Structures are given as C-alpha cells and as structure tokens.
C-alpha positions as CSV (number, residue, x, y, z in Angstrom):
1,M,224.5,312.6,41.6
2,A,223.6,313.7,44.7
3,V,225.0,317.5,44.4
4,S,222.5,319.7,42.8
5,R,223.9,321.3,39.6
6,M,224.1,325.2,40.3
7,K,223.9,328.0,38.1
8,Q,225.7,331.9,38.5
9,I,223.3,334.6,38.2
10,S,224.6,338.5,38.0
11,I,222.0,340.8,38.2
12,I,222.8,344.7,37.1
13,G,220.8,347.7,37.7
14,R,220.0,351.2,39.3
15,M,221.0,351.7,42.5
16,D,217.0,353.1,43.5
17,S,216.2,349.4,42.0
18,L,218.6,347.5,44.7
19,D,216.1,347.2,47.3
20,Q,213.4,345.8,45.1
21,V,216.1,343.1,43.5
22,V,217.3,341.7,47.3
23,R,213.3,341.5,48.0
24,V,213.1,339.2,45.3
25,C,216.7,337.6,46.1
26,G,215.6,337.2,50.2
27,G,212.0,335.7,49.2
28,S,212.8,333.3,46.9
29,G,214.6,331.0,49.4
30,V,216.8,329.5,46.6
31,M,219.5,331.9,46.4
32,Q,222.8,332.4,47.9
33,P,224.5,335.7,47.4
34,D,228.4,335.6,46.9
35,D,230.7,338.9,47.2
36,A,230.3,340.4,43.6
37,I,233.3,342.6,43.6
38,T,235.8,338.6,43.5
39,F,233.6,338.2,40.5
40,F,235.9,340.7,38.7
41,S,239.4,340.2,37.2
42,D,239.9,344.4,37.3
43,P,237.7,345.4,40.2
44,S,239.0,349.1,40.1
45,G,235.8,351.5,39.6
46,F,234.0,349.3,41.9
47,E,233.2,349.3,45.4
48,P,230.9,347.3,48.5
49,V,228.0,348.8,49.2
50,R,228.6,349.6,52.6
51,E,225.9,351.2,54.3
52,D,224.9,351.3,58.6
53,D,221.8,349.1,58.9
54,P,219.1,351.6,59.7
55,Y,216.8,349.1,61.6
56,T,219.5,347.8,64.2
57,E,218.8,350.8,66.9
58,P,215.0,350.9,66.6
59,I,215.1,347.0,67.0
60,A,217.7,347.0,69.9
61,R,215.7,349.8,71.4
62,L,212.5,347.5,71.2
63,Q,214.2,344.8,72.5
64,E,215.5,346.5,75.3
65,A,212.1,348.2,76.4
66,A,209.9,345.1,75.8
67,S,212.8,343.7,78.7
68,R,211.6,346.4,80.7
69,V,208.4,345.8,80.6
70,G,208.7,341.9,81.6
71,G,208.2,341.2,77.7
72,T,209.6,338.9,75.0
73,L,210.1,339.5,71.1
74,S,210.7,337.1,68.4
75,P,209.9,337.8,65.1
76,Q,206.9,336.4,64.0
77,D,205.5,335.5,60.2
78,S,203.5,338.2,58.6
79,A,202.9,340.3,55.7
80,E,205.3,343.0,55.3
81,G,202.6,345.8,55.5
82,A,202.5,349.3,53.8
83,E,203.8,351.5,56.4
84,S,206.8,353.4,55.7
85,D,210.2,353.4,58.0
86,E,209.5,356.7,59.5
87,E,206.1,355.3,61.3
88,L,207.8,352.2,62.6
89,F,210.7,354.0,64.1
90,R,208.3,356.5,65.6
91,Y,206.5,353.8,67.1
92,A,209.8,352.1,68.3
93,E,210.3,355.4,69.8
94,E,207.3,356.3,71.3
95,F,207.0,352.6,73.0
96,S,210.5,352.8,74.6
97,A,209.6,356.3,76.1
98,R,206.3,355.0,77.6
99,S,208.1,351.7,78.5
100,A,211.0,353.7,80.2
101,E,208.4,356.0,81.9
102,L,206.7,353.0,83.8
103,S,209.9,351.0,84.6
104,G,211.4,354.3,86.2
105,R,208.7,354.9,88.3
106,L,208.6,351.6,88.9
107,A,212.1,351.7,89.8
108,D,211.7,355.0,91.8
109,L,208.9,353.4,94.0
110,S,210.7,350.2,95.0
111,A,214.1,352.3,95.9
112,Q,211.5,354.3,98.2
113,Y,210.1,351.0,99.6
114,E,213.5,349.8,100.5
115,S,214.6,352.8,101.8
116,K,212.0,353.0,104.2
117,G,212.2,349.4,104.9
118,R,216.0,350.4,105.7
119,D,214.9,353.2,108.0
120,I,212.5,350.9,109.9
121,I,215.5,348.5,110.5
122,Q,217.6,351.3,111.8
123,F,215.0,352.8,114.3
124,R,214.0,349.7,115.7
125,H,217.4,349.2,117.3
126,F,216.8,351.8,119.5
127,F,213.5,350.7,120.6
128,G,213.3,351.3,124.6
129,L,215.1,354.8,124.5
130,D,213.0,357.0,126.4
131,I,214.1,360.1,124.3
132,D,212.7,362.3,121.7
133,L,214.8,362.3,118.4
134,D,213.9,365.5,117.2
135,K,214.9,367.0,120.0
136,V,218.1,365.1,120.3
137,L,219.1,365.8,116.6
138,A,218.2,369.5,117.1
139,C,220.6,369.8,120.1
140,R,223.2,372.6,119.3
141,N,225.6,372.4,122.2
142,I,226.2,368.4,122.3
143,K,227.2,365.7,119.7
144,V,225.0,362.9,119.4
145,R,225.9,359.6,118.2
146,F,224.2,356.5,117.2
147,G,225.5,353.1,116.7
148,R,226.1,349.9,118.2
149,L,228.7,348.4,120.9
150,P,230.0,345.0,121.0
151,N,228.6,342.9,124.3
152,E,232.1,342.8,125.8
153,S,232.6,346.4,125.1
154,F,229.3,347.2,126.7
155,E,230.6,345.8,129.6
156,R,234.0,347.6,129.8
157,L,232.1,350.9,130.4
158,K,232.0,350.2,134.0
159,L,235.8,351.2,133.7
160,Y,234.8,354.8,132.6
161,N,232.2,355.5,135.3
162,D,234.4,358.3,136.8
163,N,234.2,360.1,133.5
164,P,230.9,362.1,133.3
165,F,231.1,362.6,129.4
166,V,231.2,358.9,128.7
167,L,227.6,358.1,129.1
168,F,225.5,355.3,127.0
169,F,222.2,355.1,126.7
170,P,221.1,351.2,125.7
171,G,218.6,350.2,123.4
172,A,218.0,347.4,121.8
173,K,220.2,344.1,122.0
174,E,221.4,341.3,119.8
175,E,223.4,338.2,120.3
176,E,227.1,340.0,120.0
177,Y,225.8,344.0,119.9
178,C,224.2,346.6,122.3
179,W,222.6,349.6,120.0
180,G,222.2,352.8,121.8
181,V,223.4,356.6,121.9
182,Y,225.8,358.3,123.6
183,F,226.1,362.1,124.0
184,A,229.7,364.6,124.0
185,P,229.8,368.3,124.9
186,F,231.5,369.9,122.0
187,D,234.6,370.6,123.9
188,Q,234.8,366.8,124.7
189,A,233.7,365.5,122.1
190,E,237.2,364.6,120.1
191,E,238.1,362.7,123.4
192,V,234.7,360.6,124.1
193,D,234.7,359.8,120.4
194,R,238.3,358.4,120.9
195,I,237.1,356.5,124.0
196,F,234.3,355.0,122.2
197,S,236.7,354.4,119.2
198,S,238.9,352.3,121.5
199,L,235.1,350.2,122.3
200,Y,234.7,349.3,118.8
201,F,231.9,351.4,118.5
202,E,230.1,351.4,115.2
203,R,228.4,354.4,114.7
204,L,224.8,354.5,112.6
205,R,223.9,357.7,110.9
206,I,219.8,357.4,111.2
207,P,217.6,360.1,108.7
208,A,216.0,363.1,110.8
209,A,212.8,361.9,112.2
210,V,210.0,363.1,114.6
211,G,209.2,361.8,118.2
212,H,210.0,358.6,119.9
213,P,211.6,355.6,117.7
214,E,208.5,353.5,118.3
215,E,206.2,356.2,116.4
216,I,208.7,356.8,114.0
217,V,208.9,353.1,113.0
218,S,204.8,353.3,113.1
219,A,204.9,356.0,111.0
220,L,207.1,354.7,108.4
221,Q,205.4,351.3,108.2
222,K,202.5,352.9,107.3
223,E,204.3,355.6,104.5
224,Q,206.0,351.7,103.5
225,E,202.6,350.3,103.1
226,D,201.3,353.3,100.8
227,L,204.6,352.8,99.0
228,R,203.7,349.2,98.6
229,E,200.5,349.7,97.1
230,Q,201.4,352.2,94.7
231,R,204.1,350.1,93.5
232,E,201.6,347.3,93.1
233,Q,199.6,349.4,90.9
234,C,202.6,350.6,89.1
235,R,203.1,346.9,88.2
236,K,199.7,346.5,87.2
237,E,200.1,349.8,84.8
238,I,203.2,347.5,83.3
239,T,201.0,344.7,82.7
240,D,198.3,345.8,80.9
241,F,200.5,348.1,78.9
242,W,202.5,344.9,77.6
243,V,199.0,343.2,77.3
244,K,197.5,346.1,75.2
245,E,200.9,347.0,73.3
246,G,202.6,343.4,72.9
247,P,200.7,342.3,69.4
248,R,201.5,345.6,68.2
249,C,205.4,345.7,69.2
250,T,206.0,342.4,67.8
251,E,204.3,343.2,64.6
252,V,206.6,346.0,64.3
253,Y,209.5,344.0,65.6
254,S,208.8,341.4,63.0
255,H,208.5,344.1,60.2
256,L,212.4,345.9,61.1
257,Q,214.0,342.4,61.5
258,M,212.6,341.4,57.6
259,R,213.5,345.2,56.4
260,S,216.9,344.8,58.5
261,Y,217.5,341.3,57.0
262,Y,216.9,342.4,53.7
263,F,219.0,345.6,53.8
264,G,221.9,343.0,55.0
265,I,221.9,342.0,51.6
266,R,223.1,344.7,49.8
267,R,226.6,343.9,51.2
268,Y,227.2,341.2,48.6
269,A,226.4,344.0,46.1
270,A,229.3,345.8,44.4
271,R,228.5,349.6,43.3
272,H,229.8,351.5,40.4
273,N,228.6,355.2,40.0
274,D,224.7,354.9,40.4
275,K,224.8,351.1,39.1
276,F,225.2,348.0,41.2
277,I,225.8,344.5,40.3
278,L,224.6,341.4,42.6
279,T,226.0,337.9,41.9
280,G,224.8,334.9,43.5
281,W,224.1,331.1,43.0
282,V,220.7,329.2,42.7
283,P,220.2,325.7,41.8
284,A,219.7,325.2,38.4
285,R,215.8,323.2,38.6
286,E,215.1,327.0,40.6
287,E,216.4,329.1,37.5
288,Q,213.1,329.4,35.7
289,A,211.1,330.5,38.7
290,F,213.4,332.5,40.5
291,C,214.3,334.6,36.6
292,R,210.2,335.0,36.4
293,R,210.7,337.0,40.0
294,L,213.2,339.3,38.3
295,D,211.0,339.8,35.5
296,Q,208.7,341.7,37.5
297,V,211.6,344.3,38.7
298,D,211.9,347.1,36.2
299,A,215.4,348.9,35.1
300,I,217.3,345.7,35.5
301,E,219.2,343.4,33.4
302,Y,220.8,339.8,34.6
303,S,222.7,336.7,33.2
304,V,222.8,333.2,33.9
305,E,226.0,330.9,33.6
306,T,227.4,327.7,34.0
307,P,229.8,327.6,37.1
308,E,232.0,325.4,34.4
309,R,232.8,329.1,32.9
310,D,234.2,330.3,36.2
311,H,237.5,328.5,37.2
312,R,237.9,330.8,40.2
313,H,235.1,330.7,41.8
314,S,233.7,327.3,43.2
315,P,229.6,327.0,43.7
316,P,228.1,326.3,47.2
317,V,227.1,322.6,47.3
318,E,223.4,321.6,48.0
319,L,223.1,317.3,48.8
320,R,219.8,316.1,47.4
321,N,219.5,312.6,48.6
322,R,216.6,310.3,48.5
323,R,214.9,310.0,52.1
324,L,216.3,306.8,53.1
325,F,220.4,308.3,52.9
326,R,219.6,311.7,53.7
327,P,220.1,311.3,57.8
328,F,223.5,310.0,56.7
329,E,223.9,314.1,55.5
330,Y,224.7,314.6,59.0
331,L,227.6,312.4,59.3
332,V,228.9,313.6,56.0
333,G,228.8,317.6,57.2
334,M,230.8,316.7,60.2
335,Y,233.7,315.9,58.3
336,G,232.9,319.1,56.0
337,T,230.8,319.4,52.6
338,P,232.0,317.8,49.4
339,R,233.6,320.1,46.7
340,Y,231.1,321.1,43.8
341,T,232.9,318.8,41.7
342,E,233.4,316.0,43.8
343,M,231.5,313.0,44.6
344,D,228.9,313.3,47.5
345,P,229.3,310.4,49.5
346,T,226.3,310.0,51.5
347,I,225.3,307.1,49.9
348,F,228.2,304.9,50.6
349,V,227.8,306.3,53.5
350,G,224.6,305.0,54.4
351,I,225.0,301.8,53.2
352,T,228.3,301.0,54.9
353,Y,228.0,303.0,58.3
354,T,224.2,301.2,58.4
355,V,226.1,297.6,57.7
356,L,228.9,298.0,59.9
357,F,226.9,299.1,62.8
358,G,224.5,296.0,61.9
359,L,227.4,293.7,62.3
360,M,229.1,295.1,65.3
361,F,226.0,295.5,67.0
362,A,224.1,292.1,65.9
363,D,221.1,291.5,68.7
364,L,217.2,291.4,67.4
365,G,215.8,292.8,70.6
366,Q,218.3,295.3,71.6
367,G,218.7,296.7,67.6
368,L,215.1,297.5,67.8
369,C,215.5,299.1,71.3
370,V,218.3,301.6,69.7
371,S,215.5,302.2,66.5
372,L,213.2,303.1,69.0
373,V,215.4,305.4,70.9
374,G,216.4,306.6,68.0
375,W,213.1,307.6,66.4
376,L,212.2,309.1,69.9
377,M,215.3,311.2,69.7
378,W,214.2,312.5,66.4
379,K,210.5,313.2,67.2
380,L,210.9,314.9,70.4
381,K,214.1,316.6,70.3
382,R,214.9,316.6,66.5
383,M,218.5,315.1,67.3
384,D,219.8,314.5,63.8
385,I,221.8,311.2,65.5
386,G,218.5,310.1,66.0
387,R,217.4,309.4,62.5
388,V,221.0,308.0,62.1
389,L,220.0,305.3,64.7
390,I,217.0,304.1,62.9
391,P,218.2,302.3,60.3
392,C,221.4,301.4,62.3
393,G,219.0,299.8,64.9
394,I,217.0,297.6,62.2
395,S,220.3,296.7,60.7
396,A,221.5,295.3,64.1
397,A,218.2,293.4,64.1
398,V,218.7,291.9,61.2
399,F,222.2,290.9,61.9
400,G,221.2,289.5,65.4
401,T,218.7,287.5,63.4
402,V,221.3,285.9,61.4
403,F,223.5,285.5,64.2
404,G,220.8,284.1,66.5
405,S,220.6,286.8,69.4
406,V,217.7,288.5,71.2
407,F,218.5,290.5,74.3
408,G,221.8,287.9,74.9
409,F,219.4,285.0,74.2
410,E,220.9,283.0,71.9
411,H,218.5,280.2,71.5
412,V,215.5,281.6,71.3
413,L,215.1,281.9,67.3
414,D,216.3,278.0,66.9
415,P,212.7,277.2,66.0
416,L,212.2,280.0,63.5
417,Y,215.6,278.5,61.7
418,K,213.6,274.6,61.8
419,G,210.4,275.9,60.7
420,V,211.2,278.1,58.1
421,F,214.4,277.4,56.8
422,G,215.0,273.7,57.7
423,L,218.1,274.3,59.5
424,S,219.2,272.0,62.6
425,E,220.4,275.1,64.8
426,K,221.3,278.9,64.2
427,P,223.2,279.4,61.0
428,I,226.2,281.4,63.0
429,E,227.1,280.5,66.5
430,V,229.5,283.2,67.3
431,M,231.2,281.8,70.0
432,G,231.2,278.1,68.4
433,T,234.5,276.5,67.7
434,G,236.5,278.0,64.8
435,T,234.3,280.5,64.3
436,P,236.0,283.4,65.8
437,I,238.8,282.9,63.6
438,K,236.5,283.0,60.7
439,I,234.5,286.2,61.8
440,I,238.2,287.7,61.9
441,L,239.3,286.7,58.6
442,A,235.8,287.8,56.9
443,A,235.9,291.5,59.0
444,V,239.6,291.5,57.3
445,L,238.2,290.7,53.9
446,L,235.3,293.2,54.3
447,G,237.9,295.9,55.2
448,I,240.1,294.7,52.1
449,A,237.1,295.2,49.9
450,L,235.6,298.6,51.5
451,I,239.2,300.1,51.0
452,L,239.6,299.2,47.3
453,I,235.6,300.4,46.9
454,S,237.0,303.7,48.5
455,M,239.9,304.1,45.9
456,G,237.7,303.2,42.9
457,I,235.5,306.3,44.2
458,N,238.6,308.2,44.4
459,I,239.8,307.4,41.0
460,Y,236.1,308.2,39.8
461,S,235.9,311.6,41.9
462,S,239.5,313.0,40.6
463,L,238.8,312.1,36.8
464,R,236.0,314.2,37.0
465,Q,238.0,317.0,38.8
466,R,240.5,316.5,36.1
467,D,243.2,315.6,38.6
468,Y,244.7,312.9,36.5
469,E,248.0,313.1,38.9
470,R,245.3,311.9,42.0
471,A,243.6,309.8,39.9
472,V,246.4,307.6,38.1
473,F,249.4,308.0,40.1
474,G,248.3,308.2,43.9
475,P,248.4,306.2,46.3
476,N,244.9,306.0,46.3
477,G,244.6,306.2,42.6
478,I,244.9,303.4,39.9
479,A,248.8,302.6,40.8
480,G,247.7,302.4,44.3
481,F,245.1,300.3,43.6
482,V,246.4,298.2,41.3
483,F,249.2,297.6,44.2
484,Y,246.7,297.0,47.2
485,G,244.4,294.9,45.2
486,G,247.6,292.9,43.6
487,I,249.2,292.3,46.9
488,T,246.0,291.2,48.6
489,V,244.2,289.3,46.1
490,G,247.8,287.4,45.7
491,A,247.8,286.6,49.3
492,V,244.4,285.3,49.7
493,C,245.0,282.8,46.6
494,Q,248.4,282.2,48.2
495,L,247.5,281.6,51.7
496,L,243.7,280.4,51.6
497,L,243.5,279.0,47.9
498,N,247.1,277.4,47.5
499,I,247.5,279.2,44.2
500,P,250.8,280.4,43.7
501,L,250.3,283.5,42.5
502,F,253.1,285.6,43.2
503,T,255.1,285.0,40.2
504,P,257.7,287.5,38.9
505,A,255.5,288.8,36.0
506,Y,252.6,289.1,38.2
507,L,255.0,290.9,40.8
508,I,256.1,293.1,37.8
509,V,252.8,294.4,37.2
510,T,251.3,294.3,40.9
511,V,254.0,295.7,43.1
512,V,256.9,297.2,41.0
513,L,255.5,299.5,38.1
514,P,252.6,300.9,41.1
515,L,255.5,301.8,43.1
516,I,257.4,303.1,40.8
517,S,254.2,305.4,39.7
518,M,253.6,306.4,43.1
519,F,257.1,307.4,43.8
520,L,257.1,309.7,40.5
521,Q,253.7,310.8,41.2
522,E,254.2,314.5,41.0
523,P,256.5,314.5,37.8
524,L,254.3,312.1,36.4
525,G,251.0,314.0,36.9
526,K,252.6,317.4,35.6
527,L,253.5,315.3,32.2
528,V,250.1,314.1,31.8
529,S,248.7,317.5,32.5
530,G,251.2,318.9,30.1
531,R,253.0,321.4,31.9
532,K,256.3,322.0,31.2
533,D,257.7,322.7,34.7
534,W,257.2,318.5,35.2
535,K,260.9,318.2,36.8
536,P,261.3,318.8,40.3
537,E,264.0,322.0,41.0
538,K,266.0,319.4,43.4
539,W,266.0,315.6,42.6
540,G,267.7,314.8,46.0
541,E,265.0,316.6,48.1
542,Y,262.3,315.3,46.0
543,I,263.7,311.6,46.0
544,L,264.4,311.6,49.9
545,Q,260.4,313.6,50.9
546,T,258.8,311.0,48.4
547,F,260.9,308.1,50.1
548,F,259.0,308.9,53.6
549,E,255.6,309.5,52.1
550,L,255.5,306.3,50.3
551,F,257.1,304.2,53.1
552,E,254.1,306.5,55.4
553,A,251.5,305.1,52.2
554,L,252.4,301.3,52.7
555,L,252.0,301.6,56.3
556,T,248.8,303.1,55.9
557,Y,247.5,300.2,53.4
558,L,248.5,297.7,56.7
559,S,247.1,300.0,59.3
560,N,243.7,300.7,57.8
561,T,243.2,296.8,56.9
562,M,244.1,295.9,60.3
563,S,241.9,298.9,61.5
564,F,238.4,296.5,60.2
565,L,239.7,293.6,62.9
566,R,237.9,296.1,65.4
567,V,234.4,294.5,63.5
568,A,235.2,291.3,64.4
569,A,236.2,292.6,68.1
570,F,232.9,293.8,68.9
571,V,231.1,290.4,67.1
572,L,232.7,288.8,70.2
573,I,232.6,291.2,72.5
574,H,228.8,292.1,72.3
575,A,228.5,287.9,72.4
576,G,231.2,288.0,75.6
577,M,229.4,290.8,77.5
578,M,226.0,289.1,77.4
579,M,227.6,285.8,78.6
580,A,228.6,287.7,81.5
581,V,225.5,289.5,82.4
582,F,223.6,285.6,82.3
583,S,226.6,284.7,84.1
584,L,225.9,287.2,86.9
585,A,222.1,286.7,86.9
586,G,222.4,283.0,87.3
587,L,223.7,283.6,91.1
588,F,220.4,285.7,92.1
589,G,216.8,283.9,92.5
590,P,214.3,283.9,89.9
591,F,213.2,287.7,90.8
592,G,217.0,288.7,90.9
593,Y,217.8,286.6,87.8
594,T,215.1,288.9,86.0
595,V,216.3,292.2,87.4
596,A,219.6,291.4,86.8
597,V,218.8,290.5,83.2
598,I,217.0,293.5,82.3
599,L,219.4,296.3,83.8
600,G,222.3,294.1,81.8
601,N,220.7,294.5,78.4
602,V,219.8,298.4,79.3
603,L,223.8,298.4,80.2
604,V,225.4,296.7,77.3
605,T,222.7,298.3,75.3
606,A,223.6,302.0,76.2
607,M,227.6,301.6,76.5
608,E,227.4,299.2,73.0
609,A,225.4,301.4,71.1
610,L,227.6,304.5,71.8
611,L,231.1,302.7,71.4
612,V,229.9,301.1,68.2
613,A,228.7,304.4,66.9
614,I,232.1,305.8,67.3
615,Q,234.1,303.0,66.0
616,V,232.0,302.8,62.6
617,M,232.3,306.8,62.5
618,R,236.2,306.1,63.1
619,L,236.0,303.4,60.2
620,E,234.4,305.9,57.9
621,F,236.7,309.1,58.7
622,Y,240.3,307.8,58.8
623,E,239.8,304.0,56.8
624,M,237.7,305.5,53.7
625,F,237.1,308.9,53.9
626,S,240.6,309.7,54.1
627,R,241.2,307.9,50.4
628,Y,238.7,309.3,48.6
629,Y,237.1,312.3,50.2
630,Q,238.4,316.0,50.4
631,G,235.0,318.0,52.0
632,D,236.6,320.9,51.5
633,G,233.3,322.5,49.9
634,R,231.3,325.1,51.2
635,P,226.9,324.5,51.8
636,F,224.7,326.0,50.1
637,L,223.0,328.5,52.3
638,P,220.2,330.6,50.4
639,L,218.7,333.5,51.6
640,K,215.8,332.1,53.6
641,P,212.4,334.1,52.9
642,R,211.2,336.7,55.5
643,S,207.4,337.2,55.2
C-alpha cells in the first residue's frame, strides 16, 4: 500500500523544556503536530499555549527597514547561532533606526529639490516683467496678485481701459494663457479682484524672493543643483550602507524567522500548570530516528502508539509511490487526499490515465513531441503536469505505432510491419470499413472493465475500513458488482456470442437479489454491523427516498458506461482531423504543402493534448473515482527543518 504507516507520539514535560522539544520536532522534518487538547476525552484543566510571537515585530521592522534602503530579505540556510534574542532585537532596532535616518534625509532632500523645481517653473512665468519682486512684495499700500489669464480674457482687458485701477502687466505667454501681475490700492482691491475674477484670473502664490524673475530663477537653479548633489551623495551612502550591512541583516533576519517558526509550533501544545503535552504524527519508518532525537532532551517523557488505538483521530496521509507512478499523485491530489484507511489510487490512476490518453491520442510523432514538451515543462518550470505528460506522450507514441500514425501520415510505418512482423499492412486501419464500429465496441467493453475494476477496488477498500454496508450492499459494493457484471456479461453473451444467458435463475441471482440488497442497503448494513437501530424510523419515507436513489444509481450505470464512448470518439476524431489537414495542404504547392502540414500538426497536437488530458481526467474523476474513492483525508505536512 502506498499510504505510509503512521505513529502517534505524545510528549510530556516541564514548560521550560518546550523550546527544546519544538526545535527537535521542527528540525526533524518528519513530525506533524496536532492540536494536543483534542486528544483528551476530558480536556478540563488543560489550556492551549497561546503566546504572542516576540519575533513578529523585529522581523517586520527589518523587512520595512531593508525596503527603505532598496534591499530585499529572504531567509537563508544558516546555523542558528549563539546570539541571544536581545542581541538580535537590538540589531534590528539599530538597523531600522539607521535606515530610517538615511531614507528620511533622502526624502527631505528630494522634497526640497522638487520644491525648488516648482519655484523655478513659477518664476519663469514672469520672465519679461521688469520688476524687483522683493520690492513689489514689500509694498504696504497696494495689493499684488500674480497669476494667469486666458488669452481671450487678456484681450477683453481693453474694455477696462477707462478704469485706472485695472492694470495688468503681462509676462510669459502660452498657447492658452497669459501670465502676469496686477496691482490694486487697498481701498480698490475688492473691486479690482472682482473684475479680474470675472475675467477668470487664476492667482498663483509665489514664494518670497529677491531680485528680478530671471535672477531668482538663476539662484534657484544653483540651489537645486546643490540639492541634487547632496541627494546623490545620500543615495550613495544608502547603497554603501546596504552593501555593508546587507549580509548581516539577512543573517539576523534568517535567525529571527527560524526562531519565529519554532515558536509557532508551541501553539499545538496543551498546558497544565507548569507541564505541557505535545502530540503529533511521524511515519513508522522514522520512529526510531525521531525518538533518538527526543532522548537528547532532558526532563521529558514520550509515548508512541499506533493510530488504530485512537478512533477519534484520523492520521495524516503520506503517499509513497514508486518513481514511475509518483507524478500521478498530482492528479489524485486534485480530487483529494485518501483517508488513512483508504486505498491509495495512484497506481491505478497512473496505469489507466496513461493507457486512455495513449488510446485517444494515438500518434507516434505527436506523442513523442508531447513527451518532450512535458519534460521541458518539468525541467524548466517545475510544472507537475509536465511529469504526467511524459509517460502519456510515450503511451500515445506506442498506440500510434499500433495504429500506424506518424504526424498524421498513415502508411509511413508499413515497411516496419512488413519487415519485422511480416504483415502486409498495418494492424489497425482506423478509418477502414467496419473499423469504427469495432473501435466503439472496444471502448464500451474497456469502460465496462474499468467500472468493474473500480467496484472491486471499492469493495476491498470498504472492507479494510470495516464499512460493510458500502462493501456488500452498496451500488458499488458486491451487490452492485453482481448486478452490473451480470447484466453486461449477459448482454455480451446474448448479443455478440448468441448464448442465451438470461434465464430466470440467472436473472434472480444477478438482477433481483442485488436490487433488493441495494434497496435495503441501510437496514441490512446496520444488521450486519450488529446495530439494534437497524429499522428505519418511517418505512414510507425510506421506501420513497431509496426508490429514487436506486433509480439514480441505475441511470449512473448506463451513463458511466456510455461515457467511455468518448475514447472511441477521440480515436476517430484524431484520424479525421489529420485527414482534413492533408486535404487543405493539398491545395498548395510543395512549399505551401510542407508549411500547412507542419502548422496543422502543431495545431492538432496542442488542441488534442489539452482536450484529451481533460477528458481522461473526467473519466477518472466521474466514472471511476466516484465509485471507490472518497478523498476526504488530510495530507501529511511535516514541520520543515529550518537551519
């Protein structure tokens, strides 16, 4: 069985030994802790170890500080080090303070630089005004307004020539606006402001400055250049700071992350006064090595038990398959993890998925291309589906050899058949006369065989879990196996072999008795289990509900069987699509023919690989998994060692 045997380990000791224990557990890489309180029938007196992680804040502080100086932090493998928590916390505080100082100074310099740039832009608007801004802004008896007018409004100022207080001195001109300044005595300022407001004057508040606008801009540019040099110097200081402190910061960050990780394991423990208990799971093969690690910790005791003794907790599941079938654990995991007592379907999935994919995508050349693409997906991108495509492509190449198809060419392998096997032609001509009917019948028979095998797996798995109701009386148990197998065998004998097998005795054994067993599945299952409450509370409701459930099960037998027609359909579709490719290619000359065949193969390979992969997965999940696999277990996720 590919599901690893697990052992339950309970560790008891004083609270001051908990840190040592969690380091052993976390460093082993083979232990998955569980909530210890749930293992007590009477948890009164116990409380979870809930403590704030003291490493969270310094870790966040280091991350933020590193980002401020343009660095990034990621945990590195390193020795734990002998530094105390206080020394690590102190470094985090000092590094954060220094980075805050440098980044703050850079931000201040950048803000001043930008401010000078905005001032330059503002004062440039008033180039051409022959005025001393310092003297103008110092005027006490008049109000000064700098800003801009729309060009249309500037032309309308002529309407106010008779008003001696409406005076506008233009400066720089733009496409839509005219910049400038107007003056107004205090007693006329309100009226003048109203007039300019009606002309859509937009006021600009300029900073205090000395001299003419051109002189002010020149001085500001010099100040901005000084600020730029200071900013570049500050940036160099920040770069040098990170170059110098980056390795040390990463080291401290890694230590803090490691200690935070170990501290987090404490939440699984239960506390009683000054004692703790920590419970978890380890694979049976790792029991001795893990116990030797625990023996090095003083003042603790531990016990090791088999999970069969604890029926309240389901152990986590670790799948261990041979290398050939390991890629298909990915497909099984997409549906769910098996229970600890459930059969691991990985090997069955690996065989059936590979065979069905090969049948539906039978082409020697295209199959090898699929394998190559899958290998590249795994090697370059570490995509799990890539490892699945490698054997599937090889299977497609094998069946393509049987069908005689190489990139759609149907007779390239004829010399191989004649020279090696002595055949006058290829074994199977997919589009030959009468062949499609045979392919369809073969697909249905293959589906029947796989459904019966799935039922057999369900019977075995249910008996292992001591679920006799599902194993014996269920639609996928012995009763369902006899019914479905009896009907299909009888139909094959009657229709294909002309053997009249549907006799009254045969029908009673293979149809009547299994249907009665499935109809009375629940009460019969309870009787077999020795339960006294085997009778339904209301027979009327039970009969009505069970009738529709049984009717649905019968429809499922039929629909699941017919679903395997898609295997035959894709065999025929592949041949038909390649015939269409060659028909289109024949419309072009030699060069166009070659290009059309290559592009057609690329299109057919990509499209069919995707569709076939999805359709085979559907057959696995709906036609087979639904009969024997529950997949409601929990995966084994051991604590990963942090060093």
